[in-house]
C-alpha distance (Angstrom), angle and dihedral (degrees) to the residues before:
residue distance angle dihedral
M1 . . .
N2 3.75 . .
R3 3.81 132.6 .
E4 3.85 93.8 -89.8
Q5 3.89 91.1 51.4
V6 3.81 90.8 48.0
L7 3.81 91.0 54.4
E8 3.79 90.3 50.3
V9 3.76 94.9 53.1
Q10 3.85 98.4 38.1
G11 3.81 90.3 95.4
S12 3.77 93.9 54.7
F13 3.84 91.2 49.7
K14 3.77 91.2 50.9
S15 3.81 89.7 54.2
C16 3.77 91.3 58.2
S17 3.82 107.6 113.3
S18 3.75 96.7 -146.4
A19 3.77 144.3 23.6
E20 3.90 89.7 -113.5
E21 3.83 88.1 58.0
I22 3.80 89.9 53.0
L23 3.81 91.6 51.4
K24 3.83 90.1 48.1
K25 3.74 92.4 49.0
I26 3.74 96.1 51.1
T27 3.89 91.6 48.6
A28 3.83 87.9 52.3
T29 3.76 89.1 51.6
L30 3.80 102.4 41.9
D31 3.84 134.3 26.3
P32 3.92 103.2 -83.5
E33 3.75 91.2 -137.8
S34 3.78 90.4 60.4
I35 3.81 92.1 58.3
G36 3.83 121.3 82.4
L37 3.84 136.1 -171.4
A38 3.83 110.8 -140.6
S39 3.80 99.1 -146.5
S40 3.77 126.5 -166.8
F41 3.81 88.1 171.0
S42 3.74 90.9 -110.1
I43 3.84 116.3 154.6
E44 3.76 88.5 -100.2
D45 3.81 93.9 50.4
Q46 3.81 90.7 46.7
V47 3.91 88.4 53.6
I48 3.76 90.3 52.3
T49 3.82 92.9 44.0
D50 3.82 89.1 56.2
M51 3.81 90.1 49.7
I52 3.78 93.0 47.6
V53 3.83 91.9 53.3
K54 3.79 90.4 49.5
V55 3.78 102.6 43.1
C56 3.79 111.4 15.5
P57 3.85 112.0 12.9
E58 3.84 93.5 167.8
I59 3.76 89.0 75.3
Q60 3.79 110.6 103.9
I61 3.85 122.7 -119.7
F62 3.89 120.5 -158.0
T63 3.73 136.4 167.1
L64 3.75 136.2 -154.1
D65 3.81 110.8 -124.9
T66 3.85 103.5 -161.8
G67 3.77 93.8 179.6
R68 3.83 90.4 -119.5
L69 3.81 99.9 78.0
F70 3.80 125.0 130.5
Q71 3.87 118.6 -99.3
E72 3.81 85.5 -122.5
T73 3.84 88.8 62.1
Y74 3.72 91.7 56.2
N75 3.82 89.2 46.1
V76 3.84 91.7 57.9
M77 3.75 89.9 44.7
E78 3.75 89.6 55.7
Q79 3.82 90.9 47.6
T80 3.80 90.7 50.0
L81 3.77 92.8 51.3
L82 3.87 90.9 49.8
K83 3.81 94.7 46.6
Y84 3.76 101.0 44.1
K85 3.87 102.0 28.6
K86 3.81 87.1 -144.6
K87 3.85 125.9 137.3
I88 3.83 114.5 -109.3
E89 3.79 113.1 -167.8
A90 3.86 112.3 -139.1
L91 3.82 116.0 -151.9
F92 3.73 123.6 -160.8
P93 3.71 133.1 -161.2
D94 3.81 124.7 -104.2
R95 3.80 107.2 -84.5
E96 3.75 95.9 -145.1
G97 3.80 91.8 48.9
V98 3.85 92.3 51.6
E99 3.79 91.7 46.2
K100 3.84 93.3 50.2
M101 3.81 92.5 48.7
V102 3.79 94.4 48.0
R103 3.82 89.9 46.0
E104 3.74 94.1 53.0
Y105 3.74 101.5 35.0
G106 3.82 108.8 18.4
P107 3.83 132.0 -115.2
N108 3.85 95.3 -74.4
L109 3.89 99.1 43.1
F110 3.79 92.0 134.0
Y111 3.74 94.8 73.4
Y112 3.82 93.5 62.4
S113 3.77 104.6 58.9
I114 3.86 142.3 -5.8
D115 3.85 87.3 -117.6
N116 3.84 90.2 56.0
R117 3.76 91.7 47.2
K118 3.76 93.6 49.7
L119 3.77 89.7 48.1
C120 3.78 89.4 55.8
C121 3.86 91.8 46.7
R122 3.81 89.4 49.4
I123 3.73 96.1 51.4
R124 3.73 97.4 39.9
K125 3.84 101.6 36.4
V126 3.84 119.8 0.3
N127 3.83 97.0 54.8
L128 3.85 88.7 49.8
L129 3.81 91.8 51.1
K130 3.78 95.1 46.4
G131 3.78 90.5 51.8
K132 3.82 91.6 51.3
L133 3.73 95.7 43.1
A134 3.86 90.0 54.7
T135 3.81 85.9 69.2
L136 3.81 94.9 50.8
D137 3.82 139.9 72.1
A138 3.77 94.5 -152.6
W139 3.73 141.1 10.0
I140 3.78 133.6 -156.6
S141 3.80 125.2 -144.0
G142 3.75 133.3 -178.3
L143 3.76 95.8 -129.2
R144 3.85 117.6 147.4
S145 3.78 123.1 -165.4
E146 3.89 93.8 -130.6
Q147 3.86 93.4 56.6
S148 3.80 96.1 88.0
V149 3.79 147.1 -27.2
T150 3.81 89.5 -93.2
R151 3.85 90.2 60.1
S152 3.68 103.5 40.3
N153 3.86 96.1 105.7
I154 3.79 102.2 46.7
D155 3.83 121.3 132.3
K156 3.80 128.0 -148.6
I157 3.73 90.3 -113.5
E158 3.87 122.7 28.9
W159 3.74 141.0 163.7
D160 3.85 109.0 -115.1
E161 3.78 99.4 -144.7
S162 3.85 92.7 -177.7
N163 3.77 93.2 58.3
G164 3.78 101.8 24.0
L165 3.75 101.4 -122.8
V166 3.77 146.9 90.0
K167 3.76 119.4 -74.2
L168 3.78 124.3 -161.2
N169 3.76 126.2 -159.9
P170 3.86 101.9 -178.5
L171 3.67 94.3 172.1
A172 3.83 95.6 46.5
D173 3.80 92.7 121.7
W174 3.80 98.4 38.7
S175 3.72 123.8 113.4
E176 3.74 124.5 -135.3
G177 3.80 86.9 -109.1
D178 3.84 90.6 54.2
V179 3.81 90.3 56.3
W180 3.81 94.7 47.9
Q181 3.84 90.1 48.3
Y182 3.77 91.3 54.5
I183 3.78 92.8 46.5
K184 3.76 92.2 52.1
E185 3.76 96.6 43.1
N186 3.81 93.5 49.3
N187 3.82 98.8 35.2
V188 3.79 94.5 -120.6
P189 3.78 119.0 -179.2
Y190 3.78 113.7 -114.1
N191 3.84 139.2 179.8
E192 3.76 110.4 -85.1
L193 3.87 87.9 -143.2
H194 3.85 86.2 77.5
D195 3.87 87.0 69.0
R196 3.81 88.0 54.9
G197 3.85 96.8 56.8
F198 3.84 100.4 -85.4
P199 3.80 106.3 129.2
S200 3.80 91.6 166.7
I201 3.82 122.2 34.8
G202 3.80 130.6 -166.0
C203 3.76 133.7 138.4
A204 3.81 112.6 -13.2
P205 3.81 98.7 -119.1
C206 3.84 91.6 52.3
T207 3.81 100.0 43.5
R208 3.77 132.4 76.0
A209 3.77 138.6 165.7
V210 3.83 114.4 -88.2
K211 3.78 126.0 -120.8
E212 3.70 124.6 -122.1
G213 3.79 110.8 -76.7
E214 3.84 94.6 18.9
D215 3.84 119.8 124.0
L216 3.76 123.4 -103.7
R217 3.83 97.6 -93.1
A218 3.79 97.5 38.1
G219 3.82 89.4 108.9
R220 3.85 93.8 57.2
W221 3.86 113.0 89.8
W222 3.82 87.4 -18.3
W223 3.81 92.1 -175.3
E224 3.74 93.0 66.6
H225 3.77 134.4 75.4
P226 3.91 115.7 -96.0
E227 3.79 94.4 -113.1
H228 3.85 90.8 60.8
K229 3.78 97.0 50.2
E230 3.76 101.5 112.3
C231 3.85 126.5 98.8
G232 3.80 96.5 -148.1
L233 3.79 97.7 -98.0
H234 3.77 94.4 107.1
V235 3.88 111.8 47.9
K236 3.87 125.0 137.0
T237 3.79 100.0 -151.6
A238 3.79 138.5 38.9
E239 3.78 90.6 -120.7
Q240 3.78 93.5 61.4
């Protein structure tokens, strides 16, 4: 599927009444084994994992292990493996790249500038994702439009210009309440940090609990302005 074909079928995907229907539709359009869910074990990714196991188990699931994750994230990964008995591929950053970065900038470089933070994200996450996406025809994310100002205009199906493949956001129009309702009704494992005030969870040094009244991603890279709060995984054009 190319960009023009994606534009042609966007309307039909938007008409799908559920996220499960979107997953079924993409597996009927593309080889299911060429589709992958990039999971950070967020509540959204956990919902999609549960759906994949139930309606299209051939879809791949992979995760980016940056080396700086919370122990609680590994705990929910283990719980997910035990519950669903489905392989989850763990990808790790290039050792030499990480060693060079830490040698030149120190272990906590991300606190000192946006450029430093983006360098760390690129070496620990973005490069991993790009390498994996090069082997796929489509990737699935748990993005929701209400999560932040940088995600307010996402569609359920998009053409990812930067990576040259289809991108699906089956929960794009879900609310946080919708996600939690699905988790409770289907007994889906979730990261226990959510019960401690962490609505969005990434690497441990770059994530904190949010305060009452703050938005969902206020705890991610909290020292930066909201419009800068993306790691580079979710961009729509090569120029970005």
